[in-house]
C-alpha positions as CSV (number, residue, x, y, z in Angstrom):
1,M,-1.6,-138.5,48.4
2,D,-0.9,-138.1,44.6
3,Y,2.1,-140.0,43.2
4,L,5.2,-137.9,43.0
5,P,7.3,-138.8,39.9
6,R,10.7,-140.3,40.6
7,I,13.8,-139.7,38.5
8,A,14.3,-143.5,38.4
9,D,10.8,-144.0,36.8
10,A,12.3,-143.6,33.3
11,A,15.0,-146.2,34.0
12,L,12.5,-148.6,35.4
13,D,10.3,-148.3,32.3
14,E,13.3,-148.7,30.0
15,A,14.4,-151.8,31.9
16,L,10.9,-153.4,31.7
17,A,10.9,-152.8,28.0
18,S,14.2,-154.6,27.4
19,S,14.7,-157.2,30.1
20,P,12.6,-160.2,31.4
21,I,13.5,-159.4,35.0
22,V,14.1,-156.1,36.6
23,M,15.7,-156.0,40.1
24,V,14.9,-152.8,42.0
25,A,17.3,-152.3,44.9
26,G,17.4,-149.6,47.5
27,A,17.0,-148.8,51.2
28,R,13.9,-149.6,53.0
29,A,11.0,-147.1,52.8
30,T,12.3,-145.3,49.7
31,G,9.1,-146.0,47.7
32,K,10.2,-149.0,45.6
33,T,7.0,-150.9,46.2
34,T,4.8,-147.9,45.5
35,S,6.4,-147.1,42.2
36,C,6.7,-150.8,41.0
37,A,3.2,-151.7,42.0
38,R,1.9,-149.0,39.7
39,R,3.4,-151.0,36.8
40,A,2.5,-154.5,38.1
41,T,-0.4,-156.7,36.9
42,S,0.1,-159.3,39.6
43,Q,2.0,-159.3,42.9
44,L,3.5,-161.5,45.6
45,R,4.2,-159.6,48.8
46,L,6.7,-161.2,51.1
47,P,6.6,-162.4,53.8
48,R,2.8,-162.6,53.4
49,D,3.0,-164.8,50.3
50,L,6.2,-166.5,51.2
51,P,4.6,-170.0,51.9
52,L,2.8,-169.9,48.6
53,L,6.0,-169.0,46.7
54,L,8.1,-171.6,48.4
55,S,5.5,-174.4,47.9
56,D,6.6,-174.7,44.2
57,P,8.5,-171.6,43.0
58,A,8.6,-172.3,39.3
59,T,5.0,-173.3,39.1
60,V,3.8,-170.3,41.1
61,L,5.9,-167.9,39.1
62,R,4.4,-169.2,35.8
63,T,0.9,-168.5,37.1
64,L,1.6,-164.8,37.6
65,S,0.5,-162.2,35.0
66,P,3.3,-160.0,33.8
67,P,4.6,-157.7,34.9
68,A,4.6,-159.6,38.2
69,L,6.0,-157.9,41.3
70,I,7.8,-159.9,43.9
71,D,8.2,-157.6,46.9
72,E,11.2,-158.2,49.3
73,W,12.2,-161.1,47.2
74,Q,15.3,-161.8,49.3
75,L,13.1,-163.2,52.0
76,A,12.6,-166.3,49.8
77,G,16.4,-166.8,49.5
78,T,18.6,-167.0,46.5
79,D,17.1,-170.3,45.4
80,V,14.1,-168.4,44.0
81,L,16.4,-166.9,41.5
82,W,17.1,-170.3,40.0
83,A,13.3,-170.8,39.6
84,L,13.1,-167.4,37.9
85,K,16.0,-168.4,35.6
86,E,14.0,-171.5,34.6
87,V,10.9,-169.6,33.9
88,V,12.4,-166.8,31.8
89,D,14.6,-169.2,29.9
90,D,11.4,-170.8,28.7
91,D,9.9,-167.4,27.8
92,P,12.4,-164.5,27.8
93,S,9.7,-161.9,27.0
94,P,10.7,-158.5,28.5
95,G,8.9,-157.1,31.5
96,A,7.9,-160.4,33.1
97,F,9.1,-159.8,36.7
98,I,9.9,-157.0,39.0
99,L,11.9,-157.9,42.1
100,T,12.2,-155.3,44.9
101,G,14.6,-155.8,47.8
102,S,16.0,-153.7,50.6
103,V,18.8,-156.0,51.6
104,E,21.4,-157.3,49.2
105,P,22.1,-161.0,50.0
106,E,25.5,-161.6,51.6
107,A,26.2,-164.2,48.9
108,Y,24.4,-165.5,45.9
109,G,26.0,-169.0,46.0
110,P,28.6,-170.4,43.6
111,T,27.2,-168.6,40.5
112,Y,24.7,-165.8,39.9
113,P,21.7,-167.3,38.0
114,L,20.3,-164.1,36.5
115,T,23.4,-163.1,34.4
116,G,22.1,-161.8,31.1
117,R,18.5,-162.0,32.3
118,A,18.0,-159.2,34.7
119,A,18.5,-155.4,34.7
120,T,19.0,-153.5,37.9
121,V,17.5,-150.1,38.9
122,T,18.5,-148.4,42.1
123,W,15.8,-146.6,44.2
124,R,17.1,-143.9,46.5
125,P,15.5,-141.6,49.1
126,M,13.8,-138.7,47.3
127,S,15.8,-135.7,46.2
128,R,14.3,-132.3,46.9
129,R,13.5,-132.0,43.2
130,E,11.3,-135.2,43.6
131,R,9.8,-133.9,46.9
132,L,8.6,-130.8,45.0
133,G,7.0,-133.0,42.3
134,N,9.6,-132.3,39.6
135,G,11.0,-135.8,39.3
136,D,10.0,-136.0,35.6
137,G,11.4,-132.6,34.7
138,P,14.7,-131.5,33.1
139,A,17.8,-133.0,34.9
140,W,20.3,-130.6,36.4
141,L,23.1,-132.6,34.8
142,E,21.5,-132.3,31.5
143,Q,21.3,-128.5,31.9
144,L,24.9,-128.5,33.0
145,R,26.1,-130.5,30.0
146,D,24.1,-128.5,27.4
147,G,25.4,-125.2,28.9
148,S,22.0,-123.7,29.7
149,L,22.9,-123.7,33.4
150,F,25.7,-121.3,32.8
151,V,23.9,-118.0,32.4
152,P,24.8,-115.1,34.6
153,H,21.8,-114.5,36.8
154,N,20.8,-113.4,40.3
155,G,17.5,-114.4,41.9
156,E,17.6,-118.1,42.7
157,A,16.3,-119.1,46.1
158,S,19.0,-119.5,48.8
159,A,19.7,-123.0,50.2
160,N,18.9,-122.8,53.9
161,L,20.6,-125.3,56.1
162,D,17.3,-126.5,57.5
163,L,16.8,-128.2,54.1
164,L,19.4,-130.7,55.2
165,T,17.0,-131.9,58.0
166,Q,14.2,-132.7,55.6
167,S,14.4,-136.5,54.9
168,G,14.0,-138.0,51.5
169,F,12.1,-141.0,52.8
170,P,8.6,-140.6,51.4
171,G,6.9,-141.5,54.7
172,S,8.4,-138.3,56.2
173,L,7.1,-135.9,53.7
174,R,4.2,-134.7,55.9
175,A,6.1,-134.9,59.2
176,T,6.8,-131.6,60.9
177,N,9.5,-133.3,62.9
178,A,10.9,-136.4,61.2
179,V,13.6,-137.1,63.9
180,P,11.6,-139.7,65.9
181,Q,10.7,-141.5,62.7
182,L,14.4,-141.4,61.5
183,L,15.7,-142.7,64.8
184,A,13.2,-145.5,64.8
185,Y,14.4,-146.3,61.2
186,A,18.0,-146.4,62.4
187,D,17.1,-148.6,65.4
188,S,15.3,-151.0,63.0
189,I,18.4,-151.3,60.9
190,A,20.6,-152.0,64.0
191,Q,18.1,-154.6,65.3
192,R,16.9,-156.3,62.1
193,G,18.8,-154.9,59.1
194,G,19.9,-158.3,57.9
195,D,19.8,-162.0,58.8
196,E,23.3,-162.4,60.3
197,R,24.0,-162.3,64.0
198,R,25.1,-158.9,65.3
199,D,25.3,-156.8,68.4
200,P,22.6,-154.0,67.9
201,V,24.5,-151.8,70.4
202,G,27.7,-152.2,68.4
203,I,26.2,-151.6,65.1
204,G,24.4,-148.6,66.6
205,R,27.8,-147.1,67.6
206,A,29.1,-147.7,64.1
207,M,26.1,-146.0,62.6
208,R,26.6,-143.0,64.9
209,V,30.3,-142.6,64.1
210,L,29.6,-142.9,60.4
211,A,26.8,-140.3,60.7
212,E,29.1,-137.9,62.5
213,L,31.6,-138.4,59.7
214,D,29.1,-137.8,56.9
215,G,30.8,-136.2,54.0
216,Q,34.3,-137.0,55.2
217,A,37.1,-139.3,53.9
218,V,38.8,-140.8,56.9
219,P,40.9,-143.9,57.6
220,M,38.8,-146.9,58.5
221,E,40.9,-147.3,61.7
222,R,39.5,-144.0,62.9
223,I,36.0,-145.4,62.5
224,W,36.5,-148.7,64.2
225,R,38.4,-147.1,67.1
226,A,35.7,-144.3,67.6
227,A,33.0,-147.0,67.5
228,D,34.9,-149.1,70.1
229,L,34.9,-152.1,67.7
230,N,37.7,-154.3,66.4
231,R,38.6,-154.0,62.7
232,L,36.9,-157.2,61.6
233,T,33.6,-156.4,63.4
234,L,33.5,-152.9,61.9
235,A,34.2,-154.4,58.4
236,R,31.2,-156.8,58.9
237,Y,28.9,-154.0,60.1
238,Y,30.1,-151.6,57.4
239,A,29.3,-154.2,54.7
240,L,25.8,-154.7,56.2
241,L,25.1,-151.0,56.1
242,E,26.1,-151.0,52.4
243,R,24.0,-154.0,51.6
244,T,21.0,-152.3,53.3
245,H,21.7,-149.1,51.3
246,V,21.9,-147.1,54.5
247,I,25.4,-145.8,53.6
248,E,26.6,-145.0,50.1
249,P,30.4,-144.3,50.3
250,A,31.8,-142.5,47.3
251,P,34.9,-144.2,45.9
252,A,38.0,-142.2,45.3
253,W,38.3,-141.3,41.7
254,Q,41.4,-142.7,40.0
255,T,43.3,-141.8,36.9
256,N,46.8,-142.5,35.7
257,R,47.1,-138.8,34.6
258,L,47.3,-137.7,38.3
259,K,49.9,-139.1,40.7
260,R,49.6,-140.1,44.4
261,L,45.8,-140.1,44.7
262,T,44.2,-141.5,47.8
263,A,42.1,-144.6,47.5
264,R,40.1,-143.8,50.7
265,P,36.3,-143.6,50.1
266,K,34.3,-140.6,51.4
267,Q,31.6,-141.6,53.8
268,F,28.0,-140.7,52.8
269,Y,24.7,-141.7,54.3
270,A,21.9,-142.3,51.7
271,D,19.8,-139.7,53.5
272,T,21.5,-136.6,55.1
273,A,18.6,-136.1,57.5
274,L,19.0,-139.6,58.8
275,A,22.7,-138.9,59.5
276,L,21.9,-135.7,61.3
277,A,19.2,-137.4,63.4
278,I,21.6,-140.1,64.4
279,S,24.3,-137.5,65.2
280,G,21.8,-135.5,67.3
281,L,22.4,-132.4,65.2
282,T,19.8,-129.8,64.1
283,A,19.7,-127.0,61.7
284,D,20.6,-124.7,64.6
285,H,23.8,-126.7,65.2
286,L,24.8,-126.4,61.6
287,T,24.2,-122.7,61.6
288,S,26.0,-122.0,64.8
289,E,28.9,-124.3,64.1
290,P,30.0,-123.7,60.5
291,T,32.9,-126.1,60.8
292,I,30.6,-129.1,61.0
293,A,28.1,-127.9,58.3
294,G,30.5,-128.5,55.3
295,G,30.5,-132.3,55.3
296,F,26.7,-132.5,55.8
297,L,26.1,-129.9,53.0
298,E,28.3,-132.0,50.7
299,S,26.3,-135.1,51.7
300,F,23.1,-133.3,50.9
301,V,24.3,-132.3,47.5
302,A,25.4,-135.9,46.8
303,C,21.9,-137.1,47.7
304,Q,20.4,-134.6,45.2
305,L,22.8,-135.8,42.5
306,R,22.8,-139.5,42.9
307,P,19.5,-140.2,41.2
308,E,20.5,-138.1,38.2
309,V,23.9,-139.8,38.0
310,D,22.1,-143.2,37.9
311,R,19.9,-141.8,35.1
312,F,23.0,-141.0,33.0
313,R,24.6,-144.3,33.9
314,G,27.5,-142.4,35.6
315,S,29.3,-142.8,38.8
316,L,29.9,-140.4,41.8
317,H,33.3,-140.1,43.3
318,H,35.6,-137.7,45.2
319,L,39.2,-136.9,44.6
320,R,42.1,-136.2,47.0
321,D,45.8,-136.5,46.7
322,T,47.8,-138.3,49.5
323,A,49.5,-135.1,50.5
324,G,46.1,-133.3,51.0
325,K,47.2,-130.4,48.8
326,H,44.5,-131.0,46.2
327,E,40.9,-132.3,46.6
328,V,37.6,-132.1,44.8
329,D,34.4,-132.7,46.7
330,I,32.5,-134.5,44.0
331,V,33.7,-136.0,40.7
332,I,31.0,-137.4,38.5
333,E,32.2,-139.7,35.7
334,L,30.0,-139.7,32.6
335,G,31.1,-141.8,29.7
336,G,34.8,-141.1,30.1
337,R,34.4,-137.4,30.9
338,V,34.1,-135.8,34.3
339,V,32.1,-133.1,36.0
340,A,33.9,-131.7,39.0
341,I,32.0,-130.0,41.8
342,E,33.1,-128.1,44.9
343,V,30.4,-127.6,47.5
344,K,30.7,-124.4,49.7
345,A,28.5,-123.3,52.6
346,T,29.2,-119.6,51.7
347,T,26.6,-117.5,49.9
348,R,29.3,-115.7,47.9
349,P,32.3,-117.9,46.8
350,T,35.6,-116.3,45.8
351,P,38.1,-117.2,43.1
352,A,40.1,-119.1,45.8
353,H,37.2,-121.6,46.1
354,A,37.9,-122.6,42.5
355,A,41.6,-123.4,43.0
356,H,41.3,-127.2,43.1
357,L,39.0,-127.1,40.1
358,E,41.5,-125.0,38.1
359,W,44.2,-127.5,39.1
360,L,42.1,-130.4,37.8
361,R,41.3,-128.7,34.5
362,A,45.0,-127.9,34.0
363,H,46.0,-131.5,34.4
364,L,43.1,-133.3,32.6
365,G,42.1,-130.8,29.9
366,A,39.2,-131.8,27.7
367,T,38.4,-134.8,30.0
368,V,36.8,-132.3,32.3
369,E,33.4,-131.5,30.9
370,A,32.4,-128.9,33.5
371,T,33.6,-127.4,36.7
372,V,31.2,-125.9,39.2
373,V,31.3,-124.3,42.7
374,L,27.9,-124.9,44.2
375,H,27.1,-122.4,46.9
376,R,24.2,-121.4,49.2
377,G,23.7,-118.0,47.6
378,T,21.4,-116.8,44.9
379,A,23.6,-115.8,41.9
380,T,25.1,-117.6,39.0
381,W,28.3,-116.2,37.4
382,E,31.7,-117.3,36.0
383,L,33.9,-117.3,39.0
384,V,37.2,-117.7,37.1
385,P,37.6,-118.7,33.4
386,G,36.0,-122.1,33.0
387,V,34.6,-122.4,36.5
388,W,31.1,-121.3,37.3
389,A,29.6,-120.4,40.7
390,V,26.0,-121.9,40.7
391,P,23.4,-121.8,43.5
392,I,22.7,-125.2,45.2
393,S,19.0,-124.4,44.8
394,T,19.3,-124.9,41.0
395,L,19.5,-128.7,41.8
396,W,15.8,-128.6,42.3
397,N,14.6,-125.3,40.8
398,G,16.0,-125.9,37.4
399,R,17.9,-123.6,35.0
400,S,18.0,-119.9,35.6
401,P,16.1,-117.9,33.0
402,R,18.2,-116.4,30.3
403,R,18.9,-112.7,31.0
């Protein structure tokens, strides 16, 4: 199978050109090793090469030709980072080592040895744009920021809900039904997602509750009660799922220009199809029960946007006030300015769908770079002054032609 370009490829190349060590983090089976091996001259694959690496870490590292890939480096323990520090302090040439890992260590020890020596690149499940082979094409956020997205047009492809069931894990690209593979993935995380002791049944319950709440901001108490876990156990499992990059909660956006904002994160899985598989939901369920489709559609949009947000060194949030009167589904912060997005399952949004975005613009003014209502229809138009209705499918099909 030909290599499909990844949005993060450019960030990886930039990091290799500027830093002696590049740490590539992300969930298992997202294509980290495939992409990094294309750039590596030598490799250590753990656990296969673990005995060799541990025999004399600094000496072994010095024998590797750069760029040297150390795959699943965390299996060697954080002590290997001190050996890397020693090696790159002697020769700080950029592009010496690429470290891939699918589990963030629970702790790095009293200090972090690679401060100032390592750049980090995040690898995520493939967006639909990447699945279609357009990972090296123009970014949607770039089109939004230069205004080329905002051209009245009708004729984009509609975003069918069955797209939400198509996983971004590269190994599922050819699967006609990825559900068995996704459930096996979830079971693997529950059984062996990290090194600490855990109850696989309990963590499986936590994963199911979080999957059912995909795209929702709820109190943590609701999660641990629904999963039949105590608060501390849920906190430990939740942290594990974050460290294995299975979940990627969106922090609540904060600004002193708005009062009484909630600090509660919005729950997101790294792969919407995984959340649906764990929940036991299909595209037919989403179509026949519109009330449950909204959160998963929002999760799907977040999955499309995260690689681009990474590329622009931004951050993805949500916004909600404590009274529940105002909320914005997705807030992307980019260099002090924000892009605000509402996600709607309708194919023809109305001006009422822009109300929260208008409120945000009124309070933040020029801080808001763009406001968009993403919808499942085919048309692009200015919904109300300053707020555009844009098809979700532009996230992977690119800008509409000028008419």
